N, CA, C, O and the ligand as a Tripos MOL2 file, in Angstrom:
@<TRIPOS>MOLECULE
protein
  305   303    77     0     0
PROTEIN
NO_CHARGES

@<TRIPOS>ATOM
      1 N          70.8980  122.4130  145.8120 N.3       1 MET1
      2 CA         69.4790  122.2240  146.1130 C.3       1 MET1
      3 C          68.6340  122.5980  144.9010 C.2       1 MET1
      4 O          68.9380  123.5550  144.1890 O.2       1 MET1
      5 N          67.5790  121.8370  144.6800 N.am      2 ALA2
      6 CA         66.6870  122.0880  143.5530 C.3       2 ALA2
      7 C          65.2580  121.8610  143.9890 C.2       2 ALA2
      8 O          64.9870  121.2300  145.0110 O.2       2 ALA2
      9 N          64.3590  122.3870  143.1950 N.am      3 ILE3
     10 CA         62.9380  122.1830  143.4610 C.3       3 ILE3
     11 C          62.3730  121.3490  142.3230 C.2       3 ILE3
     12 O          62.5070  121.7100  141.1540 O.2       3 ILE3
     13 N          61.7470  120.2430  142.6620 N.am      4 TYR4
     14 CA         61.1480  119.3500  141.6760 C.3       4 TYR4
     15 C          59.6430  119.4800  141.7490 C.2       4 TYR4
     16 O          59.0500  119.4540  142.8280 O.2       4 TYR4
     17 N          59.0330  119.6210  140.5780 N.am      5 TYR5
     18 CA         57.5780  119.7040  140.5210 C.3       5 TYR5
     19 C          57.0240  118.4000  139.9820 C.2       5 TYR5
     20 O          57.4420  117.9290  138.9240 O.2       5 TYR5
     21 N          56.0920  117.8230  140.7040 N.am      6 HIS6
     22 CA         55.4050  116.6130  140.2550 C.3       6 HIS6
     23 C          53.9150  116.8690  140.3010 C.2       6 HIS6
     24 O          53.4210  117.6300  141.1330 O.2       6 HIS6
     25 N          53.2000  116.2090  139.3800 N.am      7 CYS7
     26 CA         51.7490  116.2380  139.4800 C.3       7 CYS7
     27 C          51.3240  115.3160  140.6050 C.2       7 CYS7
     28 O          51.7260  114.1530  140.6460 O.2       7 CYS7
     29 N          50.5110  115.8280  141.5190 N.am      8 ARG8
     30 CA         50.1220  115.0030  142.6610 C.3       8 ARG8
     31 C          49.0860  113.9640  142.2730 C.2       8 ARG8
     32 O          48.8360  113.0280  143.0320 O.2       8 ARG8
     33 N          48.4790  114.1130  141.1020 N.am      9 GLN9
     34 CA         47.4580  113.1490  140.6900 C.3       9 GLN9
     35 C          48.0470  112.0370  139.8440 C.2       9 GLN9
     36 O          47.8680  110.8620  140.1650 O.2       9 GLN9
     37 N          48.7480  112.3800  138.7630 N.am     10 CYS10
     38 CA         49.2210  111.3550  137.8410 C.3      10 CYS10
     39 C          50.7170  111.1010  137.9770 C.2      10 CYS10
     40 O          51.2430  110.1680  137.3710 O.2      10 CYS10
     41 N          51.4020  111.9150  138.7610 N.am     11 GLY11
     42 CA         52.8110  111.6680  139.0080 C.3      11 GLY11
     43 C          53.7420  112.1950  137.9270 C.2      11 GLY11
     44 O          54.9540  111.9900  138.0080 O.2      11 GLY11
     45 N          53.2080  112.8640  136.9250 N.am     12 THR12
     46 CA         54.0410  113.4170  135.8600 C.3      12 THR12
     47 C          55.0580  114.3930  136.4310 C.2      12 THR12
     48 O          54.7390  115.2190  137.2860 O.2      12 THR12
     49 N          56.2850  114.2830  135.9430 N.am     13 GLU13
     50 CA         57.2840  115.2460  136.3650 C.3      13 GLU13
     51 C          57.1630  116.4940  135.5130 C.2      13 GLU13
     52 O          57.1720  116.4160  134.2850 O.2      13 GLU13
     53 N          57.0510  117.6360  136.1540 N.am     14 MET14
     54 CA         56.7240  118.8540  135.4160 C.3      14 MET14
     55 C          57.8750  119.8270  135.3330 C.2      14 MET14
     56 O          57.7450  120.8810  134.7100 O.2      14 MET14
     57 N          58.9740  119.5100  135.9310 N.am     15 GLY15
     58 CA         60.1070  120.4050  135.7940 C.3      15 GLY15
     59 C          60.8970  120.5200  137.0650 C.2      15 GLY15
     60 O          60.4660  120.1070  138.1420 O.2      15 GLY15
     61 N          62.0700  121.0940  136.9070 N.am     16 THR16
     62 CA         62.9870  121.2650  138.0130 C.3      16 THR16
     63 C          63.5250  122.6790  137.9690 C.2      16 THR16
     64 O          63.8600  123.1900  136.9000 O.2      16 THR16
     65 N          63.6090  123.2980  139.1030 N.am     17 ILE17
     66 CA         64.1830  124.6370  139.1700 C.3      17 ILE17
     67 C          65.3010  124.5990  140.1940 C.2      17 ILE17
     68 O          65.1100  124.1170  141.3110 O.2      17 ILE17
     69 N          66.4490  125.0980  139.8240 N.am     18 SER18
     70 CA         67.4840  125.2350  140.8340 C.3      18 SER18
     71 C          67.2140  126.5240  141.5980 C.2      18 SER18
     72 O          66.7790  127.5210  141.0220 O.2      18 SER18
     73 N          67.4730  126.4930  142.8820 N.am     19 THR19
     74 CA         67.0910  127.6480  143.6870 C.3      19 THR19
     75 C          67.9840  128.8410  143.4090 C.2      19 THR19
     76 O          67.6800  129.9470  143.8580 O.2      19 THR19
     77 N          69.0820  128.6530  142.6780 N.am     20 SER20
     78 CA         69.8550  129.8210  142.2810 C.3      20 SER20
     79 C          69.1300  130.6200  141.2030 C.2      20 SER20
     80 O          69.3850  131.8110  141.0230 O.2      20 SER20
     81 N          68.2330  129.9620  140.4960 N.am     21 GLU21
     82 CA         67.4770  130.6490  139.4440 C.3      21 GLU21
     83 C          66.2420  131.3400  139.9760 C.2      21 GLU21
     84 O          65.7570  132.2970  139.3720 O.2      21 GLU21
     85 N          65.7390  130.8820  141.0730 N.am     22 ALA22
     86 CA         64.4270  131.3620  141.5100 C.3      22 ALA22
     87 C          64.4200  131.5940  143.0090 C.2      22 ALA22
     88 O          64.9280  130.7820  143.7820 O.2      22 ALA22
     89 N          63.8580  132.6720  143.3920 N.am     23 LYS23
     90 CA         63.6400  132.9250  144.8010 C.3      23 LYS23
     91 C          62.2140  132.5240  145.1460 C.2      23 LYS23
     92 O          61.3670  132.3760  144.2660 O.2      23 LYS23
     93 N          61.9640  132.3520  146.4170 N.am     24 GLN24
     94 CA         60.6340  131.8870  146.8270 C.3      24 GLN24
     95 C          59.5370  132.7800  146.2980 C.2      24 GLN24
     96 O          58.4700  132.3030  145.9130 O.2      24 GLN24
     97 N          59.7930  134.0690  146.2760 N.am     25 ARG25
     98 CA         58.7890  135.0140  145.7930 C.3      25 ARG25
     99 C          58.3820  134.6960  144.3520 C.2      25 ARG25
    100 O          57.2020  134.7610  144.0050 O.2      25 ARG25
    101 N          59.3740  134.3490  143.5130 N.am     26 ASP26
    102 CA         59.0840  134.0620  142.1130 C.3      26 ASP26
    103 C          58.2510  132.7980  141.9510 C.2      26 ASP26
    104 O          57.5480  132.6380  140.9530 O.2      26 ASP26
    105 N          58.3270  131.9170  142.9130 N.am     27 LEU27
    106 CA         57.6290  130.6410  142.8140 C.3      27 LEU27
    107 C          56.1990  130.7370  143.3170 C.2      27 LEU27
    108 O          55.4390  129.7730  143.2240 O.2      27 LEU27
    109 N          55.8360  131.8790  143.8410 N.am     28 GLY28
    110 CA         54.4690  132.0520  144.3130 C.3      28 GLY28
    111 C          54.2580  131.5380  145.7230 C.2      28 GLY28
    112 O          53.1200  131.4560  146.1870 O.2      28 GLY28
    113 N          55.3340  131.1910  146.4130 N.am     29 PHE29
    114 CA         55.1730  130.6570  147.7640 C.3      29 PHE29
    115 C          54.5540  131.6830  148.7010 C.2      29 PHE29
    116 O          53.8740  131.3340  149.6650 O.2      29 PHE29
    117 N          54.7980  132.9480  148.4040 N.am     30 ASP30
    118 CA         54.3080  133.9620  149.3350 C.3      30 ASP30
    119 C          52.7910  134.1140  149.2730 C.2      30 ASP30
    120 O          52.1990  134.7250  150.1630 O.2      30 ASP30
    121 N          52.1540  133.5690  148.2360 N.am     31 VAL31
    122 CA         50.6960  133.6480  148.1840 C.3      31 VAL31
    123 C          50.0480  132.4010  148.7920 C.2      31 VAL31
    124 O          48.8310  132.3580  148.9720 O.2      31 VAL31
    125 N          50.8440  131.4080  149.1020 N.am     32 LEU32
    126 CA         50.3030  130.2090  149.7340 C.3      32 LEU32
    127 C          50.2920  130.3860  151.2450 C.2      32 LEU32
    128 O          51.1730  131.0230  151.8210 O.2      32 LEU32
    129 N          49.2940  129.8190  151.8600 N.am     33 SER33
    130 CA         49.3080  129.8210  153.3150 C.3      33 SER33
    131 C          50.4010  128.8620  153.7790 C.2      33 SER33
    132 O          50.8620  127.9990  153.0320 O.2      33 SER33
    133 N          50.7880  129.0370  155.0010 N.am     34 ARG34
    134 CA         51.8250  128.1700  155.5490 C.3      34 ARG34
    135 C          51.3830  126.7010  155.5120 C.2      34 ARG34
    136 O          52.1880  125.8010  155.2720 O.2      34 ARG34
    137 N          50.1050  126.4850  155.7520 N.am     35 GLN35
    138 CA         49.6070  125.1110  155.7430 C.3      35 GLN35
    139 C          49.6680  124.5140  154.3350 C.2      35 GLN35
    140 O          50.0470  123.3570  154.1560 O.2      35 GLN35
    141 N          49.2820  125.3370  153.3200 N.am     36 ASP36
    142 CA         49.3800  124.8730  151.9420 C.3      36 ASP36
    143 C          50.8080  124.4920  151.5990 C.2      36 ASP36
    144 O          51.0630  123.4500  150.9940 O.2      36 ASP36
    145 N          51.7250  125.3440  151.9910 N.am     37 GLN37
    146 CA         53.1290  125.0580  151.7030 C.3      37 GLN37
    147 C          53.5500  123.7460  152.3200 C.2      37 GLN37
    148 O          54.2310  122.9410  151.6860 O.2      37 GLN37
    149 N          53.1460  123.5310  153.5520 N.am     38 GLU38
    150 CA         53.5770  122.3080  154.2270 C.3      38 GLU38
    151 C          52.9540  121.0810  153.5930 C.2      38 GLU38
    152 O          53.5620  120.0110  153.5780 O.2      38 GLU38
    153 N          51.7350  121.2280  153.0650 N.am     39 GLU39
    154 CA         51.0920  120.0940  152.4140 C.3      39 GLU39
    155 C          51.7090  119.8030  151.0540 C.2      39 GLU39
    156 O          51.8300  118.6420  150.6600 O.2      39 GLU39
    157 N          52.0990  120.8440  150.3390 N.am     40 MET40
    158 CA         52.6050  120.6710  148.9810 C.3      40 MET40
    159 C          54.0850  120.3440  148.9340 C.2      40 MET40
    160 O          54.5510  119.6520  148.0290 O.2      40 MET40
    161 N          54.8180  120.8460  149.9130 N.am     41 MET41
    162 CA         56.2810  120.7480  149.8560 C.3      41 MET41
    163 C          56.7820  119.5940  150.7050 C.2      41 MET41
    164 O          56.3550  119.3890  151.8410 O.2      41 MET41
    165 N          57.6940  118.8560  150.1170 N.am     42 HIS42
    166 CA         58.3420  117.7930  150.8740 C.3      42 HIS42
    167 C          59.8350  117.9330  150.6330 C.2      42 HIS42
    168 O          60.2670  118.0420  149.4850 O.2      42 HIS42
    169 N          60.6130  117.9310  151.6740 N.am     43 VAL43
    170 CA         62.0520  118.0600  151.5410 C.3      43 VAL43
    171 C          62.6690  116.6920  151.7700 C.2      43 VAL43
    172 O          62.4270  116.0560  152.7970 O.2      43 VAL43
    173 N          63.4730  116.2360  150.8000 N.am     44 ASP44
    174 CA         64.0750  114.9170  150.9560 C.3      44 ASP44
    175 C          65.3830  115.0160  151.7350 C.2      44 ASP44
    176 O          65.7950  116.0950  152.1600 O.2      44 ASP44
    177 N          66.0230  113.8640  151.9110 N.am     45 GLN45
    178 CA         67.2010  113.8260  152.7640 C.3      45 GLN45
    179 C          68.3590  114.6270  152.1970 C.2      45 GLN45
    180 O          69.2280  115.0850  152.9400 O.2      45 GLN45
    181 N          68.3720  114.7980  150.8720 N.am     46 ALA46
    182 CA         69.4410  115.5720  150.2460 C.3      46 ALA46
    183 C          69.1630  117.0700  150.3020 C.2      46 ALA46
    184 O          69.9910  117.8780  149.8820 O.2      46 ALA46
    185 N          67.9970  117.4350  150.8220 N.am     47 GLY47
    186 CA         67.6640  118.8450  150.9290 C.3      47 GLY47
    187 C          66.9380  119.3910  149.7180 C.2      47 GLY47
    188 O          66.6830  120.5920  149.6300 O.2      47 GLY47
    189 N          66.5990  118.5070  148.7760 N.am     48 HIS48
    190 CA         65.8360  118.9530  147.6160 C.3      48 HIS48
    191 C          64.3680  119.0680  147.9910 C.2      48 HIS48
    192 O          63.8480  118.3070  148.8070 O.2      48 HIS48
    193 N          63.7170  120.0450  147.3680 N.am     49 VAL49
    194 CA         62.3080  120.2870  147.6520 C.3      49 VAL49
    195 C          61.4740  119.6390  146.5540 C.2      49 VAL49
    196 O          61.7610  119.7970  145.3670 O.2      49 VAL49
    197 N          60.4550  118.9190  146.9550 N.am     50 HIS50
    198 CA         59.5140  118.3190  146.0150 C.3      50 HIS50
    199 C          58.1710  118.9920  146.1970 C.2      50 HIS50
    200 O          57.6320  119.0520  147.3020 O.2      50 HIS50
    201 N          57.6350  119.5000  145.0880 N.am     51 MET51
    202 CA         56.3540  120.1970  145.1410 C.3      51 MET51
    203 C          55.2820  119.3300  144.5030 C.2      51 MET51
    204 O          55.4370  118.8880  143.3650 O.2      51 MET51
    205 N          54.2190  119.0870  145.2100 N.am     52 ASP52
    206 CA         53.0880  118.3350  144.6690 C.3      52 ASP52
    207 C          52.0600  119.3230  144.1470 C.2      52 ASP52
    208 O          51.3780  119.9980  144.9180 O.2      52 ASP52
    209 N          51.9580  119.3980  142.8300 N.am     53 ILE53
    210 CA         50.9900  120.3160  142.2330 C.3      53 ILE53
    211 C          50.1680  119.5490  141.2060 C.2      53 ILE53
    212 O          50.3490  118.3430  141.0390 O.2      53 ILE53
    213 N          49.2810  120.2330  140.5280 N.am     54 LEU54
    214 CA         48.4650  119.5970  139.5000 C.3      54 LEU54
    215 C          49.0010  119.9590  138.1270 C.2      54 LEU54
    216 O          49.2730  121.1280  137.8560 O.2      54 LEU54
    217 N          49.1560  118.9640  137.2510 N.am     55 CYS55
    218 CA         49.5300  119.2700  135.8770 C.3      55 CYS55
    219 C          48.3000  119.7960  135.1410 C.2      55 CYS55
    220 O          47.1840  119.7650  135.6590 O.2      55 CYS55
    221 N          48.5300  120.2740  133.9370 N.am     56 GLU56
    222 CA         47.4410  120.9230  133.2210 C.3      56 GLU56
    223 C          46.2810  119.9640  132.9440 C.2      56 GLU56
    224 O          45.1170  120.3340  133.0920 O.2      56 GLU56
    225 N          46.5990  118.7510  132.5490 N.am     57 SER57
    226 CA         45.5080  117.8320  132.1980 C.3      57 SER57
    227 C          44.7250  117.4210  133.4390 C.2      57 SER57
    228 O          43.5060  117.2650  133.3730 O.2      57 SER57
    229 N          45.4060  117.2420  134.5670 N.am     58 CYS58
    230 CA         44.6800  116.9060  135.7930 C.3      58 CYS58
    231 C          43.9040  118.1090  136.2930 C.2      58 CYS58
    232 O          42.8150  117.9680  136.8500 O.2      58 CYS58
    233 N          44.4620  119.2840  136.0950 N.am     59 HIS59
    234 CA         43.7480  120.4870  136.5040 C.3      59 HIS59
    235 C          42.4510  120.6100  135.7290 C.2      59 HIS59
    236 O          41.4060  120.9300  136.2970 O.2      59 HIS59
    237 N          42.5190  120.3540  134.4170 N.am     60 GLU60
    238 CA         41.3090  120.3960  133.5980 C.3      60 GLU60
    239 C          40.3260  119.3240  134.0330 C.2      60 GLU60
    240 O          39.1210  119.5670  134.1080 O.2      60 GLU60
    241 N          40.8410  118.1450  134.3180 N.am     61 ALA61
    242 CA         39.9720  117.0410  134.7130 C.3      61 ALA61
    243 C          39.2520  117.3520  136.0130 C.2      61 ALA61
    244 O          38.0660  117.0540  136.1520 O.2      61 ALA61
    245 N          39.9580  117.9480  136.9700 N.am     62 THR62
    246 CA         39.3040  118.2580  138.2390 C.3      62 THR62
    247 C          38.3390  119.4200  138.0790 C.2      62 THR62
    248 O          37.3480  119.5080  138.8040 O.2      62 THR62
    249 N          38.6220  120.3200  137.1280 N.am     63 ALA63
    250 CA         37.6950  121.4200  136.8940 C.3      63 ALA63
    251 C          36.3890  120.8970  136.3110 C.2      63 ALA63
    252 O          35.3120  121.4070  136.6160 O.2      63 ALA63
    253 N          36.4980  119.8700  135.4650 N.am     64 LEU64
    254 CA         35.3080  119.2880  134.8580 C.3      64 LEU64
    255 C          34.5950  118.3370  135.8060 C.2      64 LEU64
    256 O          33.3720  118.2000  135.7640 O.2      64 LEU64
    257 N          35.3660  117.6860  136.6550 N.am     65 ASN65
    258 CA         34.8220  116.6660  137.5490 C.3      65 ASN65
    259 C          35.3100  116.9280  138.9700 C.2      65 ASN65
    260 O          36.2550  116.2900  139.4340 O.2      65 ASN65
    261 N          34.6760  117.8500  139.6480 N.am     66 PRO66
    262 CA         35.1830  118.2400  140.9660 C.3      66 PRO66
    263 C          35.3010  117.0770  141.9370 C.2      66 PRO66
    264 O          36.1240  117.1180  142.8510 O.2      66 PRO66
    265 N          34.5000  116.0530  141.7540 N.am     67 GLU67
    266 CA         34.5650  114.9360  142.7100 C.3      67 GLU67
    267 C          35.8750  114.1690  142.6060 C.2      67 GLU67
    268 O          36.2520  113.4400  143.5240 O.2      67 GLU67
    269 N          36.5700  114.3380  141.4750 N.am     68 LEU68
    270 CA         37.8630  113.6520  141.3390 C.3      68 LEU68
    271 C          38.8790  114.1810  142.3360 C.2      68 LEU68
    272 O          39.8700  113.5140  142.6350 O.2      68 LEU68
    273 N          38.6360  115.3750  142.8490 N.am     69 HIS69
    274 CA         39.5240  115.9350  143.8630 C.3      69 HIS69
    275 C          39.6740  115.0070  145.0510 C.2      69 HIS69
    276 O          40.6890  115.0130  145.7470 O.2      69 HIS69
    277 N          38.6390  114.2100  145.2650 N.am     70 GLU70
    278 CA         38.6630  113.3690  146.4520 C.3      70 GLU70
    279 C          39.5140  112.1330  146.2550 C.2      70 GLU70
    280 O          39.8550  111.4490  147.2200 O.2      70 GLU70
    281 N          39.8600  111.8400  145.0090 N.am     71 GLN71
    282 CA         40.7160  110.6880  144.7830 C.3      71 GLN71
    283 C          42.1730  111.1280  144.9030 C.2      71 GLN71
    284 O          42.5390  112.2340  144.5050 O.2      71 GLN71
    285 N          42.9770  110.2590  145.4490 N.am     72 GLN72
    286 CA         44.3740  110.5900  145.6100 C.3      72 GLN72
    287 C          45.1210  110.5110  144.2790 C.2      72 GLN72
    288 O          45.9850  111.3430  144.0020 O.2      72 GLN72
    289 N          44.7990  109.5370  143.4730 N.am     73 ARG73
    290 CA         45.5660  109.2700  142.2670 C.3      73 ARG73
    291 C          44.6880  108.6020  141.2460 C.2      73 ARG73
    292 O          43.7930  107.8360  141.6030 O.2      73 ARG73
    293 N          44.9230  108.8740  139.9860 N.am     74 TRP74
    294 CA         44.3030  108.0540  138.9700 C.3      74 TRP74
    295 C          45.2100  108.0120  137.7610 C.2      74 TRP74
    296 O          46.1800  108.7640  137.6690 O.2      74 TRP74
    297 N          44.8860  107.1240  136.8320 N.am     75 VAL75
    298 CA         45.6850  106.9900  135.6100 C.3      75 VAL75
    299 C          44.9290  107.6550  134.4830 C.2      75 VAL75
    300 O          43.7190  107.4760  134.3470 O.2      75 VAL75
    301 N          45.6290  108.4160  133.6840 N.am     76 HIS76
    302 CA         44.9820  109.0860  132.5660 C.3      76 HIS76
    303 C          44.3880  108.0870  131.6000 C.2      76 HIS76
    304 O          43.8000  108.4780  130.5920 O.2      76 HIS76
    305 ZN         48.5480  115.0420  136.2190 Zn       77 ZN77
@<TRIPOS>BOND
     1     1     2 1
     2     2     3 1
     3     3     4 2
     4     3     5 am
     5     5     6 1
     6     6     7 1
     7     7     8 2
     8     7     9 am
     9     9    10 1
    10    10    11 1
    11    11    12 2
    12    11    13 am
    13    13    14 1
    14    14    15 1
    15    15    16 2
    16    15    17 am
    17    17    18 1
    18    18    19 1
    19    19    20 2
    20    19    21 am
    21    21    22 1
    22    22    23 1
    23    23    24 2
    24    23    25 am
    25    25    26 1
    26    26    27 1
    27    27    28 2
    28    27    29 am
    29    29    30 1
    30    30    31 1
    31    31    32 2
    32    31    33 am
    33    33    34 1
    34    34    35 1
    35    35    36 2
    36    35    37 am
    37    37    38 1
    38    38    39 1
    39    39    40 2
    40    39    41 am
    41    41    42 1
    42    42    43 1
    43    43    44 2
    44    43    45 am
    45    45    46 1
    46    46    47 1
    47    47    48 2
    48    47    49 am
    49    49    50 1
    50    50    51 1
    51    51    52 2
    52    51    53 am
    53    53    54 1
    54    54    55 1
    55    55    56 2
    56    55    57 am
    57    57    58 1
    58    58    59 1
    59    59    60 2
    60    59    61 am
    61    61    62 1
    62    62    63 1
    63    63    64 2
    64    63    65 am
    65    65    66 1
    66    66    67 1
    67    67    68 2
    68    67    69 am
    69    69    70 1
    70    70    71 1
    71    71    72 2
    72    71    73 am
    73    73    74 1
    74    74    75 1
    75    75    76 2
    76    75    77 am
    77    77    78 1
    78    78    79 1
    79    79    80 2
    80    79    81 am
    81    81    82 1
    82    82    83 1
    83    83    84 2
    84    83    85 am
    85    85    86 1
    86    86    87 1
    87    87    88 2
    88    87    89 am
    89    89    90 1
    90    90    91 1
    91    91    92 2
    92    91    93 am
    93    93    94 1
    94    94    95 1
    95    95    96 2
    96    95    97 am
    97    97    98 1
    98    98    99 1
    99    99   100 2
   100    99   101 am
   101   101   102 1
   102   102   103 1
   103   103   104 2
   104   103   105 am
   105   105   106 1
   106   106   107 1
   107   107   108 2
   108   107   109 am
   109   109   110 1
   110   110   111 1
   111   111   112 2
   112   111   113 am
   113   113   114 1
   114   114   115 1
   115   115   116 2
   116   115   117 am
   117   117   118 1
   118   118   119 1
   119   119   120 2
   120   119   121 am
   121   121   122 1
   122   122   123 1
   123   123   124 2
   124   123   125 am
   125   125   126 1
   126   126   127 1
   127   127   128 2
   128   127   129 am
   129   129   130 1
   130   130   131 1
   131   131   132 2
   132   131   133 am
   133   133   134 1
   134   134   135 1
   135   135   136 2
   136   135   137 am
   137   137   138 1
   138   138   139 1
   139   139   140 2
   140   139   141 am
   141   141   142 1
   142   142   143 1
   143   143   144 2
   144   143   145 am
   145   145   146 1
   146   146   147 1
   147   147   148 2
   148   147   149 am
   149   149   150 1
   150   150   151 1
   151   151   152 2
   152   151   153 am
   153   153   154 1
   154   154   155 1
   155   155   156 2
   156   155   157 am
   157   157   158 1
   158   158   159 1
   159   159   160 2
   160   159   161 am
   161   161   162 1
   162   162   163 1
   163   163   164 2
   164   163   165 am
   165   165   166 1
   166   166   167 1
   167   167   168 2
   168   167   169 am
   169   169   170 1
   170   170   171 1
   171   171   172 2
   172   171   173 am
   173   173   174 1
   174   174   175 1
   175   175   176 2
   176   175   177 am
   177   177   178 1
   178   178   179 1
   179   179   180 2
   180   179   181 am
   181   181   182 1
   182   182   183 1
   183   183   184 2
   184   183   185 am
   185   185   186 1
   186   186   187 1
   187   187   188 2
   188   187   189 am
   189   189   190 1
   190   190   191 1
   191   191   192 2
   192   191   193 am
   193   193   194 1
   194   194   195 1
   195   195   196 2
   196   195   197 am
   197   197   198 1
   198   198   199 1
   199   199   200 2
   200   199   201 am
   201   201   202 1
   202   202   203 1
   203   203   204 2
   204   203   205 am
   205   205   206 1
   206   206   207 1
   207   207   208 2
   208   207   209 am
   209   209   210 1
   210   210   211 1
   211   211   212 2
   212   211   213 am
   213   213   214 1
   214   214   215 1
   215   215   216 2
   216   215   217 am
   217   217   218 1
   218   218   219 1
   219   219   220 2
   220   219   221 am
   221   221   222 1
   222   222   223 1
   223   223   224 2
   224   223   225 am
   225   225   226 1
   226   226   227 1
   227   227   228 2
   228   227   229 am
   229   229   230 1
   230   230   231 1
   231   231   232 2
   232   231   233 am
   233   233   234 1
   234   234   235 1
   235   235   236 2
   236   235   237 am
   237   237   238 1
   238   238   239 1
   239   239   240 2
   240   239   241 am
   241   241   242 1
   242   242   243 1
   243   243   244 2
   244   243   245 am
   245   245   246 1
   246   246   247 1
   247   247   248 2
   248   247   249 am
   249   249   250 1
   250   250   251 1
   251   251   252 2
   252   251   253 am
   253   253   254 1
   254   254   255 1
   255   255   256 2
   256   255   257 am
   257   257   258 1
   258   258   259 1
   259   259   260 2
   260   259   261 am
   261   261   262 1
   262   262   263 1
   263   263   264 2
   264   263   265 am
   265   265   266 1
   266   266   267 1
   267   267   268 2
   268   267   269 am
   269   269   270 1
   270   270   271 1
   271   271   272 2
   272   271   273 am
   273   273   274 1
   274   274   275 1
   275   275   276 2
   276   275   277 am
   277   277   278 1
   278   278   279 1
   279   279   280 2
   280   279   281 am
   281   281   282 1
   282   282   283 1
   283   283   284 2
   284   283   285 am
   285   285   286 1
   286   286   287 1
   287   287   288 2
   288   287   289 am
   289   289   290 1
   290   290   291 1
   291   291   292 2
   292   291   293 am
   293   293   294 1
   294   294   295 1
   295   295   296 2
   296   295   297 am
   297   297   298 1
   298   298   299 1
   299   299   300 2
   300   299   301 am
   301   301   302 1
   302   302   303 1
   303   303   304 2
@<TRIPOS>SUBSTRUCTURE
     1 MET1         2 RESIDUE 1 A MET
     2 ALA2         6 RESIDUE 1 A ALA
     3 ILE3        10 RESIDUE 1 A ILE
     4 TYR4        14 RESIDUE 1 A TYR
     5 TYR5        18 RESIDUE 1 A TYR
     6 HIS6        22 RESIDUE 1 A HIS
     7 CYS7        26 RESIDUE 1 A CYS
     8 ARG8        30 RESIDUE 1 A ARG
     9 GLN9        34 RESIDUE 1 A GLN
    10 CYS10       38 RESIDUE 1 A CYS
    11 GLY11       42 RESIDUE 1 A GLY
    12 THR12       46 RESIDUE 1 A THR
    13 GLU13       50 RESIDUE 1 A GLU
    14 MET14       54 RESIDUE 1 A MET
    15 GLY15       58 RESIDUE 1 A GLY
    16 THR16       62 RESIDUE 1 A THR
    17 ILE17       66 RESIDUE 1 A ILE
    18 SER18       70 RESIDUE 1 A SER
    19 THR19       74 RESIDUE 1 A THR
    20 SER20       78 RESIDUE 1 A SER
    21 GLU21       82 RESIDUE 1 A GLU
    22 ALA22       86 RESIDUE 1 A ALA
    23 LYS23       90 RESIDUE 1 A LYS
    24 GLN24       94 RESIDUE 1 A GLN
    25 ARG25       98 RESIDUE 1 A ARG
    26 ASP26      102 RESIDUE 1 A ASP
    27 LEU27      106 RESIDUE 1 A LEU
    28 GLY28      110 RESIDUE 1 A GLY
    29 PHE29      114 RESIDUE 1 A PHE
    30 ASP30      118 RESIDUE 1 A ASP
    31 VAL31      122 RESIDUE 1 A VAL
    32 LEU32      126 RESIDUE 1 A LEU
    33 SER33      130 RESIDUE 1 A SER
    34 ARG34      134 RESIDUE 1 A ARG
    35 GLN35      138 RESIDUE 1 A GLN
    36 ASP36      142 RESIDUE 1 A ASP
    37 GLN37      146 RESIDUE 1 A GLN
    38 GLU38      150 RESIDUE 1 A GLU
    39 GLU39      154 RESIDUE 1 A GLU
    40 MET40      158 RESIDUE 1 A MET
    41 MET41      162 RESIDUE 1 A MET
    42 HIS42      166 RESIDUE 1 A HIS
    43 VAL43      170 RESIDUE 1 A VAL
    44 ASP44      174 RESIDUE 1 A ASP
    45 GLN45      178 RESIDUE 1 A GLN
    46 ALA46      182 RESIDUE 1 A ALA
    47 GLY47      186 RESIDUE 1 A GLY
    48 HIS48      190 RESIDUE 1 A HIS
    49 VAL49      194 RESIDUE 1 A VAL
    50 HIS50      198 RESIDUE 1 A HIS
    51 MET51      202 RESIDUE 1 A MET
    52 ASP52      206 RESIDUE 1 A ASP
    53 ILE53      210 RESIDUE 1 A ILE
    54 LEU54      214 RESIDUE 1 A LEU
    55 CYS55      218 RESIDUE 1 A CYS
    56 GLU56      222 RESIDUE 1 A GLU
    57 SER57      226 RESIDUE 1 A SER
    58 CYS58      230 RESIDUE 1 A CYS
    59 HIS59      234 RESIDUE 1 A HIS
    60 GLU60      238 RESIDUE 1 A GLU
    61 ALA61      242 RESIDUE 1 A ALA
    62 THR62      246 RESIDUE 1 A THR
    63 ALA63      250 RESIDUE 1 A ALA
    64 LEU64      254 RESIDUE 1 A LEU
    65 ASN65      258 RESIDUE 1 A ASN
    66 PRO66      262 RESIDUE 1 A PRO
    67 GLU67      266 RESIDUE 1 A GLU
    68 LEU68      270 RESIDUE 1 A LEU
    69 HIS69      274 RESIDUE 1 A HIS
    70 GLU70      278 RESIDUE 1 A GLU
    71 GLN71      282 RESIDUE 1 A GLN
    72 GLN72      286 RESIDUE 1 A GLN
    73 ARG73      290 RESIDUE 1 A ARG
    74 TRP74      294 RESIDUE 1 A TRP
    75 VAL75      298 RESIDUE 1 A VAL
    76 HIS76      302 RESIDUE 1 A HIS
    77 ZN77       305 GROUP 0 **** ****
């Protein structure tokens, strides 16, 4: 089992962590509400976890343009 991080805005793949390397605590899951976790995490049929997060450039873009938060996806 592994955890895959993708940018939820531009789809960039941001890395993969095998769960033998990281416990949930290290990933910051314990600071997320249960609802946040359920929205961000998707488990595929193979049991791998996919995390929808923001990459740095999208994070900056949304910080500068808060209304972009309302869009599901855009192209850089
Ligand atoms: Zn992005």
